[in-house]
C-alpha positions in Angstrom: -31.4 -7.9 15.1 -29.6 -8.6 18.3 -26.1 -7.5 19.0 -25.1 -6.4 15.6 -28.2 -5.0 13.9 -30.6 -7.3 14.2 -32.1 -9.1 14.0 -32.9 -9.0 14.1 -36.2 -9.2 11.0 -40.2 -6.6 5.4 -45.1 -4.3 2.5 -46.4 -1.1 1.2 -47.0 1.9 3.4 -49.3 4.9 3.4 -47.2 8.0 2.7 -46.7 10.5 5.4 -49.2 13.1 4.2 -52.2 15.2 5.3 -55.4 13.2 6.0 -57.2 14.9 3.0 -54.9 13.4 0.4 -53.3 10.0 -0.2 -50.3 10.0 -2.6 -50.3 7.5 -5.4 -46.9 5.8 -5.2 -47.7 2.5 -3.8 -44.3 1.2 -2.7 -43.2 4.5 -1.2 -41.9 4.2 2.3 -41.9 6.8 5.1 -38.4 8.2 4.8 -35.6 7.6 7.2 -34.4 11.0 8.5 -32.6 13.0 5.8 -32.9 10.2 3.3 -35.4 10.2 0.5 -35.4 7.5 -2.1 -38.0 7.9 -5.0 -39.7 4.6 -5.9 -41.6 3.8 -9.2 -45.3 4.4 -9.3 -47.7 1.5 -9.8 -51.3 1.8 -11.0 -52.7 -0.4 -8.2 -51.3 -2.0 -5.1 -53.0 -4.4 -2.7 -52.6 -3.2 0.9 -54.0 -5.8 3.2 -57.8 -6.0 3.2 -58.1 -2.9 1.1 -57.1 -1.8 -2.4 -55.4 1.6 -2.6 -56.3 3.3 -5.8 -53.8 5.4 -7.8 -56.0 8.4 -7.8 -55.3 11.4 -5.6 -58.3 10.9 -3.3 -58.4 7.8 -1.1 -60.5 5.0 -2.4 -60.8 1.9 -0.2 -62.3 -1.4 -1.4 -62.8 -4.7 0.3 -60.4 -7.4 -0.7 -61.6 -10.9 -1.4 -62.0 -13.3 1.5 -58.8 -15.2 0.7 -56.0 -14.1 3.0 -52.6 -15.5 3.6 -51.4 -16.9 6.9 -49.6 -14.6 9.3 -46.3 -16.4 8.7 -46.4 -15.3 5.0 -48.0 -11.9 5.6 -46.3 -8.9 4.2 -48.9 -6.2 4.6 -51.0 -4.8 7.4 -54.6 -5.9 7.8 -56.9 -3.0 8.3 -60.4 -4.3 9.0 -62.5 -1.1 9.2 -63.5 1.6 6.8 -63.7 5.3 7.4 -61.5 8.4 6.9 -61.0 8.8 10.6 -59.6 5.3 11.0 -57.6 5.7 7.8 -56.0 8.9 9.2 -55.1 7.0 12.5 -53.5 4.3 10.5 -51.5 6.8 8.4 -50.2 8.5 11.6 -49.3 5.2 13.3 -47.7 4.0 10.1 -45.5 7.1 9.9 -44.5 6.9 13.6 -43.6 3.2 13.5 -41.5 3.8 10.4 -39.6 6.6 12.2 -39.1 4.4 15.3 -37.6 1.6 13.1 -35.4 4.2 11.4 -34.2 5.6 14.7 -33.0 2.1 15.8 -30.0 2.7 13.6 -28.6 5.1 16.3 -28.3 2.6 19.2 -27.1 -0.1 16.8 -24.4 2.2 15.4 -23.3 3.1 18.9 -23.2 -0.6 19.7 -20.6 -1.4 17.0 -18.4 1.7 17.3 -16.6 0.7 20.6 -15.4 -2.6 19.2 -14.3 -1.1 15.9 -12.5 1.7 17.7 -10.7 -0.7 20.1 -9.6 -2.9 17.2 -8.2 0.1 15.4 -6.3 1.2 18.4 -4.7 -2.3 18.9 -3.8 -2.4 15.2 -2.1 1.0 15.3 -0.3 -0.1 18.4 0.9 -3.3 16.8 -1.0 -5.4 19.3 -2.4 -7.9 16.8 -2.8 -10.6 19.4 -5.6 -8.6 21.1 -7.8 -9.2 18.1 -7.6 -12.9 18.6 -10.2 -12.5 21.4 -12.8 -11.6 18.7 -14.1 -14.9 17.2 -14.1 -14.5 13.4 -16.5 -17.5 13.0 -19.0 -15.8 15.2 -18.6 -12.6 13.2 -19.1 -14.5 9.9 -22.2 -16.1 11.3 -23.7 -12.7 12.2 -22.7 -11.4 8.8 -24.7 -14.1 7.0 -27.6 -13.4 9.3 -27.6 -9.7 8.5 -27.3 -10.5 4.7 -30.3 -12.9 4.9 -32.5 -10.4 6.7 -31.3 -7.6 4.4 -32.6 -9.7 1.4 -35.8 -10.4 3.3 -36.5 -6.7 3.9 -35.3 -5.6 0.5 -37.9 -7.9 -1.1 -40.6 -6.4 1.1 -39.4 -2.8 0.4 -39.0 -2.0 4.1 -36.6 1.0 3.9 -36.0 1.4 7.7 -35.2 -2.2 8.2 -33.0 -2.3 5.1 -30.9 0.5 6.7 -30.6 -1.4 10.0 -29.5 -4.6 8.3 -27.1 -2.8 5.9 -25.5 -1.1 8.9 -25.1 -4.5 10.5 -23.5 -5.9 7.3 -21.1 -3.0 6.9 -20.1 -2.8 10.6 -19.5 -6.5 10.9 -17.5 -6.5 7.7 -15.3 -3.7 9.0 -14.5 -5.9 12.1 -13.7 -8.8 9.7 -11.3 -6.6 7.7 -9.6 -5.7 11.0 -9.3 -9.3 11.9 -7.8 -10.2 8.5 -5.3 -7.3 8.9 -4.3 -8.8 12.3 -4.1 -12.3 10.8 -6.8 -13.4 13.2 -8.9 -14.6 10.3 -7.7 -16.9 7.5 -7.3 -15.1 4.2 -9.3 -17.6 2.1 -12.3 -17.2 4.4 -11.9 -13.5 4.4 -11.8 -13.4 0.6 -14.9 -15.5 0.3 -16.7 -13.3 2.9 -15.7 -10.2 0.9 -17.1 -11.6 -2.3 -20.4 -12.6 -0.6 -20.8 -9.2 1.1 -20.1 -7.3 -2.1 -22.4 -9.5 -4.1 -25.1 -9.3 -1.5 -25.1 -5.6 -1.2 -25.2 -5.0 -5.0 -27.9 -7.6 -5.6 -30.1 -6.3 -2.8 -29.7 -2.8 -4.1 -30.6 -3.8 -7.7 -33.5 -5.9 -6.5 -34.9 -3.1 -4.3 -35.1 -0.8 -7.4 -36.5 -3.6 -9.6 -33.3 -3.7 -11.7 -32.3 -7.3 -11.2 -33.3 -10.3 -13.3 -35.6 -12.6 -11.4 -33.4 -15.7 -12.0 -30.4 -14.1 -10.5 -32.4 -13.1 -7.4 -33.8 -16.6 -7.0 -30.2 -18.0 -7.1 -29.2 -15.5 -4.4 -32.2 -16.5 -2.3 -31.3 -20.2 -2.7 -27.7 -19.4 -1.7 -28.7 -17.7 1.6 -31.3 -20.3 2.3 -28.8 -23.2 2.0 -26.2 -21.2 4.0 -28.5 -20.3 6.8 -29.9 -23.8 7.2 -26.4 -25.2 7.2 -25.0 -22.8 9.8 -27.9 -22.7 12.3 -27.8 -26.3 13.6 -23.9 -26.2 13.6 -23.9 -23.1 15.7 -26.5 -24.5 18.1 -24.5 -27.7 18.4 -21.2 -25.9 19.0 -22.6 -23.9 21.9 -22.6 -26.9 24.1 -19.1 -28.2 23.3 -17.2 -29.7 25.2 -20.3 -31.2 27.0 -21.1 -32.9 23.7 -18.5 -34.1 21.1 -17.1 -31.5 18.7 -18.5 -32.4 15.3 -19.5 -30.9 11.9 -22.1 -33.6 11.5 -25.1 -31.3 12.2 -24.0 -28.7 9.7 -23.3 -31.4 7.0 -26.6 -33.0 7.4 -28.4 -29.7 7.3 -26.5 -28.7 4.2 -27.6 -31.8 2.4 -31.2 -31.4 3.5 -31.2 -27.7 2.4 -29.9 -28.5 -1.0 -32.4 -31.2 -1.6 -35.4 -29.1 -0.4 -34.4 -26.1 -2.4 -33.8 -28.3 -5.5 -37.3 -29.8 -5.1 -38.8 -26.3 -4.7 -37.1 -25.0 -7.9 -38.1 -28.2 -9.8 -41.7 -27.7 -8.9 -41.9 -30.9 -6.9 -43.4 -29.2 -3.8 -46.9 -27.8 -3.3 -47.5 -24.1 -3.5 -47.6 -23.9 0.3 -44.3 -25.8 0.4 -42.6 -23.5 -2.1 -43.8 -20.4 0.0 -42.4 -22.1 3.1 -39.0 -22.6 1.5 -39.0 -19.0 0.4 -39.4 -17.9 4.0 -36.7 -20.2 5.4 -33.8 -17.8 4.9 -35.4 -15.0 6.9 -36.4 -17.4 9.7 -33.0 -19.1 9.9 -31.4 -15.6 10.2 -33.8 -14.7 12.9 -33.2 -17.9 14.7 -29.4 -17.3 14.5 -29.8 -14.0 16.2 -32.3 -15.5 18.7 -29.7 -18.1 19.6 -27.1 -15.5 20.5 -28.5 -14.6 23.9 -29.0 -18.3 24.7 -25.3 -18.9 24.0 -24.3 -15.8 26.0 -26.4 -16.9 29.0 -25.1 -20.4 28.8 -21.5 -19.1 28.9 -22.4 -16.8 31.8 -23.9 -19.7 33.7 -20.8 -21.9 33.2 -18.4 -19.0 34.0 -20.1 -16.4 36.2 -16.9 -14.3 36.2 -17.4 -13.6 32.5 -20.4 -11.5 33.3 -17.9 -8.8 34.5 -16.8 -8.6 30.9 -20.2 -7.6 29.7 -21.1 -4.0 29.1 -24.3 -2.9 30.7 -24.4 0.0 28.2 -24.1 -2.4 25.3 -27.0 -4.6 26.6 -29.1 -1.5 27.1 -28.4 -0.3 23.5 -29.3 -3.8 22.2 -32.6 -3.6 24.2 -33.4 -0.1 22.9 -32.5 -0.8 19.3 -34.6 -4.0 19.0 -37.4 -2.4 21.1 -37.7 0.5 18.6 -38.5 -2.0 15.8 -41.3 -3.8 17.7 -44.0 -1.3 16.9 -43.2 -1.5 13.1 -43.1 -5.3 13.0 -46.5 -5.3 14.9 -48.0 -2.7 12.6 -47.2 -4.5 9.4 -48.1 -7.9 11.0 -44.7 -9.4 10.2 -44.5 -12.4 12.6 -40.8 -13.1 11.9 -39.7 -9.5 12.5 -41.8 -9.2 15.6 -40.5 -12.5 17.0 -36.9 -11.6 16.4 -37.1 -8.0 17.7 -39.1 -9.0 20.8 -36.8 -11.9 21.6 -33.7 -9.8 21.2 -35.1 -6.9 23.2 -36.4 -9.0 26.1 -34.0 -11.9 26.2 -30.7 -10.5 24.8 -30.9 -7.0 26.2 -33.1 -7.2 29.3 -32.3 -10.9 30.0 -28.6 -10.1 30.2 -29.3 -7.1 32.4 -31.1 -9.5 34.7 -28.0 -11.7 34.9 -25.8 -8.7 35.6 -28.2 -7.4 38.3 -28.3 -10.9 40.0 -24.5 -10.9 40.2 -24.4 -7.3 41.4 -22.8 -5.8 38.3 -25.4 -3.1 37.9 -27.4 -1.1 40.4 -31.0 -1.7 41.3 -32.0 1.7 40.0 -30.4 1.1 36.6 -32.1 -2.3 36.3 -35.5 -1.0 37.5 -35.4 1.9 35.1 -34.6 -0.3 32.1 -37.3 -2.8 33.1 -40.0 -0.2 33.5 -39.0 1.6 30.3 -39.1 -1.6 28.3 -42.5 -2.8 29.5 -44.0 0.6 29.3 -42.8 1.0 25.7 -44.2 -2.4 24.7 -47.5 -1.7 26.4 -47.8 1.7 24.6 -47.0 0.0 21.2 -49.7 -2.6 21.7 -52.2 0.0 22.8 -51.5 2.4 19.9 -51.6 -0.4 17.4 -55.0 -1.7 18.6 -56.3 1.9 18.6 -55.1 2.5 15.0 -56.8 -0.7 13.8 -60.0 0.1 15.8 -59.7 -2.9 18.2 -61.0 -2.8 21.7 -58.2 -4.8 23.2 -54.4 -4.7 22.6 -54.5 -8.5 22.6 -56.5 -8.3 19.3 -53.4 -7.0 17.5 -51.3 -9.9 18.9 -54.0 -12.4 17.9 -54.1 -11.1 14.4 -50.3 -11.1 14.2 -50.0 -14.8 15.2 -53.3 -16.2 13.7 -54.0 -13.9 10.8 -56.8 -11.4 10.1 -59.6 -13.9 9.9 -59.2 -14.8 13.6 -59.8 -11.3 15.0 
């Protein structure tokens, strides 16, 4: 989401088609520009509170009263019938998917300067310059992107898959450059390469339903244990040397993660507990990305002169990239994705711009334009979403997102 391609943070969509028809493929996604991936047709797919029939004409039926909490939700929750509202949902569905796909552009621009600079230093023989790039931080971001890639691949979210894949590839390119400059140990680089290759292949196969379920469960367990182990260690390390430097938090978290995952696979947890364990990897990846702006602001607080090293353009790109994903996360009622994207856009992007403005590193006009644009964009997203779902207040969409469809 943040920084690299965040996390930042997943259900079936209505195809982008005229209002008089509704295409049958149920796991078809609105296509990312110039990219069309055919998906298998299914006879019947549940889409939130309606069933979408596989016939050519739209057929909407009420779902049973049992609904899943917003935390586990993977589909939108339309609550009104009618072709007019259905057409509005289709249009907003298509727009939000295009917004999420467009977020690849600012995220790509965000990574290219660092990659280009590293390449120039390598060609000039200035390997010591790459020591300024922390390989451990890159590795942490890489695991976060892989975790979110698996989360979105499982939910068949094409646009988010592209964002996270871009994040994985771009960070891996930086890691390769660090290894070439001997700024990253070879054993760690080798292990990271195996994980990246395995993760990309497994997610690709799982997206097209070509992977054995047992192999996918093993991969999910791996990223769950890895995410739970890294998150507390990264949070602890942020405040060193004010607290002792120790691997104790990561070690304890690793043991707890192994035990919890083992109990889930052994069937010793309740159904709710098993679902919670299944969502841990996505949330830990989101929390890793959410922690990045906190660490950045903490560093800036301790060393205000470091703010001069921040790029206002990079912070703006981070704000725009994550902001473009907010409407999609809100539309499909994905609390994890919405939380990560909003946090990254407001705290990482806009929050760092606030710090830069307070220390006179950017002009008042630049800051005001960024602020007005962000809040206007968020307001429009809330308004359009509530209109698409037939709600009278934009707050109803947020209420449904956090509390579930039964609370609207």
